[in-house]
N, C-alpha and C positions, 0 to 999 in steps of 0.2 A: 350716323346722323347726329347733327349738333344738339338737337333737342334731347335725345336720349342720353347723350354724354352729360349734358347739363343736369338732367334729372338724377343721374347716378352720382354726380358730384354733390348735389344737394342732399341726397340720401346719405352719402358718406359723412358730410358735415353734420347732419343730424345725429348720426350714430356716434361721432366723436363727441358731440355736445352731451349726448345721453350718457356716455361712459364717464365723462368728467363730472357730471352732476346728475344724480339720481332724482329725476323729476317725473312723477307719474303722468303729468299732462304731456310732457315731451315724449315719454315712452309711448303713450297712446298715439300721438301724432306720427312718431316714427313707424309704428306698426301699420297705421293707416297708409302712410307713404309707401311702405314696403308692398302692401296689397295693391295699391294703385300702380306701382312700378311693374308688378307681376302682370296685372291686367293690361297695361300698355304694351308690355313685351308680347303677350298673347295676341293682341290686336296687330302689332307690327308683323308678327309671324304670319297671321292670316292675310294681311295686305300683301306681303311678299309672295305668298302662295298664289293668290288671285292674280297678281301682276304677272307671274310666270305663266299661268294658264292663259291669260289674255294675250301674251306675247306668242305663245304656241298657236293659238287660234289665228292670230294675225298672220303668222308665217304661212299657215295652211291656205289662207284665203288669197295669198299673192300669186 
């Protein structure tokens, strides 16, 4: 999915910036972005699981 690829690219850019310049604010932002990325990945996994369940129910009802 494009959104998740863009988010990962943003995270990589922040990590690169952080390694080039030790800035505590950027460090905290990077950590927050990492946590948000993890949460979004969890949500994406749950959505995928529910989508599969819905598809199975739809097949049974046909």
